[in-house]
C-alpha positions, 0 to 999 in steps of 0.5 A: 616726747609725744607722751610729754606733749600729751600731758602738757596739753592735758594740764595746759593753763592753771589747774583746778580740782573737785571739792576738797575736804575741810581738813585738807589745807595748803599754805594755811588756806582752807580749800573747801569749796574752791573750784580751782587751785591757785599756783600760789597755794602750791608755792614752789610746785611745777607741773613739768620737771620738778617735784612738789616741795613738802614744806609747801604742800602737806600730805600727798597730792593726788594728781588724778583729781587735777583738771585742766585750767580752762585756758589752752596754749596757742597752736605751735606752743606748749606750757612752760609755767603754771601760775595764776596765769598761763605761760606758753612758749613757742615750739621753736624755742624748746630748751635742752634736748627733745626726742620725738618718736614718730613723725614730726610735721613742721610748717615753720622754722626749726632752730636747733644747735644739732638735729639727728634723725635716727631710725633702725632702717632707712631714716628719711628727711623730706623737704616738700615744697608742694608748689610746682612753681617754687623750690625747696632748699637746705641752706648753710649759714654762718651767722646771718650770712648765707654760704650755700644751698642745696635746692630742688627746683619745681617742675614749672619753675619760671626759669625753664632750663632749671626745672626739676634740677637739683642745684648745689649753689655757693652763695659767697662771692669768690667761693666755690664747691669741692668734692671729697672722699676718704681713702685712709684720709680726707682728700679733695677729688674735684672742685668748681671755682667761682668762675666756673673752672673745674679741677680734677686732682688739682686745686690750681685751676687755669682753664675750664677743665684742669685734670691731673692724672691719666684719662681713658676715653672710650667714646669720641672727643670733639674739639672746636679749636686747637690742642696745645701740649705742655711742651709747646706742640700745637694741633692747630688744624683738623680738617676732613680727618687730617691733623696738623701739628705745629712743633715737635711730637715725641711718641714713645709707642706707636701712632696708629691712624688711617691718615696721620700728617707728620711734617717731612722735609729735607734741604740738601746741597753738594759742591761735587763736580760730576762728569758725563763719562758716556753721553746719554747715560743718567748720572746720580747727583751725590750729596756728601758734603753735609753731616747734619742736613736739615731734615725731618722724617726723610732719611739720607746718609751723606757718608756712604754709597747711598748718598744719592738716595733720599728715603720717604718715611710717610705717605703724602703729597710732596713738593720737590725743588732742585737747581743744578749748575753745569759747564761745557768745556767744548770750544764750540759747545752744542750739547744738550743737558737734561735733568730729572727726579726719579722715584724708585728708578722711574722718572717722575712726570713733570720733573724733566728739564733740558737746556742747550749749551752754547758757550765754552765754560759758561754757567748753565743753570737748570732749575725746577721750582715745583714738582708735586707728587704723591709719595708713599713710605719707603719710596726712594728719590734720586736726582739725575742728569745726562748730556750728549757730550762728555765735555759737560760736567755738573760744576759750580762756577761760584767765585765767592761764598763758603758753599759753592754748590753745584746742586741744591734740592728740597723735598717737603711734604705738603699734606 
């Protein structure tokens, strides 16, 4: 290509020769003494790309003696037709294919149906905007419509937070950017839609980040708000290292953490009547009337000899409540009734209450509305009562209702 350009530059314009001999003629014109040759004389002759027609030129034409016509094509154009006048065409409209060996420096536009840069090793395309306040970019158009750009932003660009950035921009309203790889077939791996939502492994974007597949995080995960799981579980409170989960959390493996809050509670009741056999002896309240009590993370078996025991499964601060109903069959009752909660057979501080009986067969209610205690996994909780008279029973005087309970208890983990 460079050799062609050199030839074109050499013969740009019409052409003239040194003086011809008198017996050399062209087109029946005697060229003796002429200092240039009109293209009409060489009718049908083209300097570029065509051969000279023998009918129009008699004999061989010695190109060694052809000199430049004294008119040059403007910068950025080349000779496309040689006639009595010179026809020059812009470089941007070069027809057909052009092969360039070496560097091509273009200060204007290049319009081409295809452009290939080929080199044995390390071919390079450089877009150099040379002004630190501007940018260089590669644009993608559909006709006159700009679809997107790849931009290199200058180091002193007016928008400070864009300086020195490489930007990929989708310029069509509602369109986004997608990233593909080929592992046997073309597969979209990631996309960013026009609203800024990012999808990895999915094209259905409903949140700021949508990921389909497993993730492996080796660093910290910092969250500003709650975590919602697919089945409705919500981690909605993260304070001082504690996580509160609203809903169910099903774990097939182990959960290891220094502090894990798991909701724990049980509500149980009994209709049993339990007598005081010996005054001053503590008796356990048995809860054997419920096959399916409301409970989470606290164990209790209603139908065996351990039905008076509640087993704690996780460390935490718990609130315990209880209500017990008693009756004294003595004609002149003066008994003392005491109730309490024990942890591993040791009385929990603040759980002890006492009530005196004063009327035969009258209802005597003892109720503790709140006992706050620190419990650890495997602690055993029991509810007990005692009295100094054997005429006193744990007993319900309820007249109506399906569950005429003599005792009701609740254990609930607070945090």
